[in-house]
C-alpha positions in Angstrom: 32.7 140.8 -37.1 35.1 142.1 -34.5 37.3 139.0 -34.6 38.0 139.5 -38.3 38.9 143.3 -37.6 41.0 142.2 -34.9 42.9 139.6 -37.1 43.3 142.5 -39.9 44.8 144.9 -37.3 47.2 142.2 -36.0 48.3 141.4 -39.5 49.1 145.1 -40.1 50.8 145.4 -36.8 52.8 142.4 -37.8 53.7 143.8 -41.1 54.8 147.2 -39.5 56.9 145.2 -36.8 58.6 143.3 -39.5 59.4 146.4 -41.5 60.7 148.2 -38.4 62.9 145.1 -37.4 64.5 144.8 -40.7 64.6 148.5 -41.6 67.5 151.0 -41.5 66.2 153.3 -38.6 68.4 155.3 -36.2 68.6 154.0 -32.9 66.9 156.7 -31.1 63.6 155.9 -33.0 63.4 152.3 -31.8 62.0 152.8 -28.4 59.5 155.4 -29.6 58.2 153.1 -32.3 58.0 150.3 -29.9 56.2 152.5 -27.3 53.8 153.6 -30.1 53.1 150.1 -31.3 52.2 149.2 -27.7 50.2 151.9 -27.1 48.2 151.4 -30.1 47.7 147.8 -29.2 46.5 148.7 -25.7 44.2 151.2 -27.1 42.6 148.8 -29.4 42.5 146.1 -26.7 40.6 148.6 -24.6 38.3 149.2 -27.6 37.1 145.5 -27.7 36.8 145.2 -24.0 34.2 148.0 -23.4 30.6 147.5 -24.5 29.1 150.8 -24.5 29.0 152.4 -28.0 29.8 156.0 -26.7 32.9 154.8 -25.1 33.8 152.7 -28.0 33.7 155.9 -30.2 35.7 157.8 -27.8 38.5 155.1 -27.8 38.4 154.9 -31.5 38.9 158.6 -31.7 41.9 158.5 -29.3 43.3 155.7 -31.4 43.0 157.8 -34.6 44.7 160.8 -32.9 47.5 158.3 -31.6 48.0 157.1 -35.3 48.3 160.5 -36.5 50.6 161.5 -33.8 52.9 158.6 -34.4 52.7 159.3 -38.1 54.1 162.9 -37.7 56.4 162.5 -34.5 57.6 158.9 -34.7 57.4 157.1 -38.0 55.3 158.0 -41.4 54.7 154.1 -41.6 52.2 154.3 -38.8 49.8 156.0 -41.4 49.2 152.5 -42.7 47.1 151.9 -39.5 44.9 154.5 -40.3 42.4 153.1 -42.8 41.0 150.3 -40.9 40.2 152.6 -37.9 38.6 155.1 -40.1 36.4 152.4 -41.6 35.6 151.2 -38.2 34.9 154.6 -36.8 31.8 154.9 -38.7 29.7 152.2 -40.1 29.3 151.7 -44.0 25.7 152.4 -44.6 24.3 153.7 -47.7 24.3 157.4 -46.7 28.1 157.4 -45.3 29.6 154.9 -47.8 30.9 157.7 -50.3 32.0 160.0 -47.5 34.0 157.3 -45.8 35.6 156.3 -49.0 36.7 159.8 -49.6 38.0 160.2 -46.2 40.0 156.9 -46.1 41.8 157.7 -49.5 42.3 161.4 -48.7 45.8 161.0 -47.3 47.0 160.0 -50.6 47.1 163.7 -51.5 50.0 164.5 -49.2 51.7 161.2 -48.9 55.2 160.6 -50.5 55.5 158.3 -53.4 57.2 155.3 -51.6 54.5 155.4 -48.9 51.4 156.4 -51.0 51.3 153.0 -53.0 51.4 150.9 -49.7 48.8 153.2 -48.2 46.4 153.0 -51.2 46.9 149.2 -51.1 46.1 149.1 -47.4 43.3 151.3 -47.6 41.6 149.5 -50.6 42.1 146.0 -48.8 40.6 147.7 -45.5 37.5 149.1 -47.3 36.9 145.5 -49.2 37.2 143.8 -46.0 35.0 146.1 -43.9 32.4 146.3 -46.5 32.4 142.3 -46.9 32.1 142.1 -43.1 29.2 144.5 -42.8 27.4 142.7 -45.8 27.9 139.4 -44.0 26.7 141.0 -40.7 23.6 142.4 -42.6 22.7 139.0 -43.9 23.3 137.4 -40.7 20.9 139.9 -39.0 18.3 139.2 -41.8 18.6 135.2 -41.2 18.1 136.1 -37.4 15.2 138.4 -38.0 13.7 135.7 -40.4 14.2 133.1 -37.8 12.7 135.2 -35.2 9.6 135.5 -37.5 9.6 131.8 -37.9 9.5 131.3 -34.2 6.7 133.8 -33.7 4.7 132.0 -36.5 5.5 128.6 -34.9 4.3 129.9 -31.7 1.2 131.3 -33.3 0.5 128.1 -35.1 1.2 126.1 -31.7 -1.2 128.3 -29.9 -3.9 127.8 -32.7 -3.3 124.2 -32.8 -3.8 123.8 -29.0 -6.9 125.9 -29.3 -8.1 123.6 -31.9 -7.3 120.6 -30.0 -9.4 122.0 -27.0 -12.1 123.0 -29.4 -12.2 119.3 -30.7 -12.0 117.9 -27.4 -15.1 120.1 -26.3 -16.7 119.2 -29.4 -16.3 115.6 -28.8 -17.6 116.0 -25.2 -20.5 117.9 -26.4 -21.1 115.3 -29.1 -21.2 112.6 -26.4 -23.6 114.5 -24.3 -26.0 115.2 -27.2 -25.7 111.4 -28.2 -26.6 110.3 -24.8 -29.4 112.7 -24.7 -30.6 111.3 -28.2 -30.4 107.8 -26.9 -32.3 108.4 -23.7 -35.2 110.1 -25.9 -35.3 107.2 -28.2 -35.4 104.7 -25.4 -38.0 106.8 -23.7 -40.3 107.4 -26.6 -40.1 104.1 -28.5 -39.0 101.4 -26.1 -40.3 103.0 -22.8 -43.7 103.4 -24.3 -43.9 99.9 -25.8 -42.9 98.3 -22.4 -45.5 100.6 -20.5 -48.1 99.2 -22.9 -47.2 95.8 -22.5 -47.3 96.0 -18.6 -50.7 97.7 -18.7 -51.9 94.8 -21.1 -50.4 92.1 -18.8 -52.0 93.7 -15.6 -55.4 93.9 -17.2 -55.0 90.1 -18.3 -54.0 89.3 -14.6 -57.4 90.8 -13.4 -59.5 89.0 -16.0 -57.8 85.5 -16.0 -60.4 84.3 -13.5 -63.7 85.8 -15.0 -62.9 86.1 -18.7 -60.1 83.9 -19.8 -60.7 84.6 -23.4 -60.2 88.4 -23.0 -57.3 87.6 -20.6 -55.4 85.7 -23.5 -56.2 88.4 -26.0 -54.7 91.0 -23.7 -51.5 88.7 -23.1 -51.2 88.3 -26.8 -51.2 92.0 -27.2 -48.7 92.3 -24.4 -46.4 89.8 -26.4 -46.8 91.7 -29.7 -46.2 94.8 -28.0 -42.9 93.4 -26.3 -41.8 91.8 -29.6 -41.9 95.5 -31.2 -40.1 96.8 -28.3 -37.2 94.3 -28.7 -37.1 94.9 -32.6 -36.8 98.7 -31.6 -34.0 97.9 -29.4 -32.3 95.7 -32.1 -32.7 98.3 -34.8 -31.5 101.2 -32.6 -28.3 99.3 -31.6 -27.8 98.1 -35.3 -27.9 101.8 -36.5 -25.4 102.8 -33.8 -22.8 100.0 -34.7 -20.6 101.1 -37.6 -19.8 98.4 -40.3 -16.9 96.2 -39.7 -15.2 97.0 -42.7 -15.6 100.8 -42.0 -13.7 100.5 -38.7 -11.0 98.2 -40.1 -10.3 100.6 -43.2 -10.6 103.8 -41.0 -8.2 102.4 -38.4 -5.5 101.4 -40.9 -6.0 104.9 -42.9 -5.3 106.7 -39.6 -2.4 104.4 -38.7 -0.7 104.9 -42.1 -1.4 108.8 -42.0 -0.2 109.1 -38.5 3.1 106.9 -39.3 3.7 108.8 -42.4 3.6 112.2 -40.6 5.7 111.0 -37.8 8.6 109.6 -39.8 8.4 111.7 -43.0 7.8 108.8 -45.3 5.6 108.7 -48.6 3.1 105.9 -48.0 0.3 105.8 -50.7 -2.6 103.3 -49.7 -5.0 101.5 -52.0 -7.6 99.1 -51.3 -10.0 97.2 -53.5 -13.0 94.8 -53.4 -15.6 93.9 -50.9 -14.1 95.0 -47.4 -17.3 93.6 -45.7 -15.8 90.2 -46.4 -12.8 90.8 -43.8 -13.9 89.6 -40.3 -12.7 91.4 -37.3 -10.0 89.0 -36.3 -8.5 89.3 -39.7 -8.4 93.2 -39.5 -6.5 92.6 -36.3 -4.1 90.5 -37.7 -3.6 92.7 -40.8 -2.9 95.8 -38.8 -0.5 94.1 -36.5 1.5 92.8 -39.3 1.3 96.1 -41.1 2.9 97.7 -37.9 5.8 95.3 -37.9 6.3 95.5 -41.8 6.4 99.4 -41.5 8.7 99.4 -38.3 11.1 96.8 -40.2 11.2 99.3 -43.4 11.9 102.3 -41.1 14.7 100.3 -39.2 16.6 98.6 -41.9 15.5 99.3 -45.4 16.5 103.0 -45.6 13.4 103.5 -47.4 11.7 106.9 -48.5 8.4 105.4 -49.8 6.5 102.4 -48.7 3.2 101.4 -50.6 0.4 99.3 -49.1 -2.2 97.8 -50.8 -5.4 95.5 -49.7 -7.1 93.7 -52.3 -10.4 91.5 -51.6 -10.4 88.7 -54.3 -12.8 85.8 -54.7 -11.3 83.2 -52.3 -8.4 85.3 -50.5 -7.3 88.6 -49.0 -4.0 89.8 -50.4 -2.3 92.6 -48.4 1.2 93.8 -49.7 3.6 96.0 -48.1 6.7 97.2 -50.5 9.4 99.7 -50.0 11.9 101.3 -52.2 14.7 100.5 -49.8 17.9 98.6 -50.2 16.4 95.1 -50.1 18.3 92.0 -49.1 19.4 88.9 -51.3 18.9 86.2 -48.5 16.2 87.1 -46.2 17.0 85.9 -42.6 13.7 85.5 -40.6 14.1 87.4 -37.3 11.5 87.6 -34.4 9.4 90.1 -36.3 8.8 88.0 -39.4 8.4 84.9 -37.6 5.7 86.6 -35.5 4.0 87.8 -38.6 4.0 84.3 -39.9 2.7 82.9 -36.6 -0.1 85.3 -36.6 -1.2 84.9 -40.1 -1.0 81.2 -39.9 -3.6 81.4 -36.9 -6.2 82.5 -39.5 -4.8 79.8 -42.1 -2.9 82.4 -43.9 0.9 82.7 -45.1 3.4 85.3 -45.5 5.6 85.7 -48.5 8.7 88.0 -48.2 11.0 89.3 -51.2 14.1 91.4 -50.8 15.3 91.6 -54.4 13.9 94.7 -55.4 13.4 96.8 -52.2 11.8 94.8 -49.6 8.1 93.5 -49.7 5.8 91.5 -47.4 2.8 89.9 -48.9 0.0 88.2 -46.8 -2.5 85.9 -48.3 -5.4 85.1 -45.9 -8.3 82.9 -47.2 -11.8 84.4 -47.0 -13.8 82.4 -44.4 
């Protein structure tokens, strides 16, 4: 704000200087005019050097006194410097705006006709400039306040996010402990008891093998049956713990797509149809690696805002399509990325189809084993 006020004062000083140079003033007045101009310039330089508001008010008051003195004793045209200094002396808030307008235009009552027009014009421009500057400063202050509020909110959100991450980490750790405790209890209650019973049966059969072979064989058969039940319990427990293959593959792909979309601010719709159980782990691995390469290429070269991903399990094959809305390319030149995708897909007897006519699309066709 001070910069624009300084520019306005310099324009006024330049105007007065040109008028004095080309005017018809008596020679004795010229030194006093130059002295008054330099004095006004010096006072206003001091005004913008000092930082304390009280000192600024004192310097502004001295500047007003010097302007009035120069008006009465040196040259009436010095009154043209008064409006901008009056505006600057007291801020244009709602309570003082009307009073300041009256004070700025008050000298028009006693000024001569040839000077009153110029003073009125300078006063109007000074008030307009100062009000515009104050409005600009007010808006700037509001924006800074809003920015500070956003920073505080961001800090709160970051703190809350960190607390949530800590809570999630603690929850994961607690869940692992609970799961370990549950598994230990399962093995102790089911498998431990079975193995203990089988061991007791085998110890009893060992003692009876010399005296009563029929009873010993019966006890051994009981031990075998108990052991089979224990092994079946182990198998069922592990089966229940292991998630389905298709669930692991879909979840990993979903998580990767969501993370990629959030990181790069891209719209990435994802659909899948068919029996995902028919996709083997090695096929899921190839699909995710090729998906990563295709999305990276879209991000680098296509200037796309939307990338759609679709996985369809058909009767005899798996179709995976990655299509963007980017610039595309008429003649596709296969680089290291596309060649790598073809080699990976060929390792499971599949193939890659690329098309750059409408955006850019990569289609994987993988036979179902």
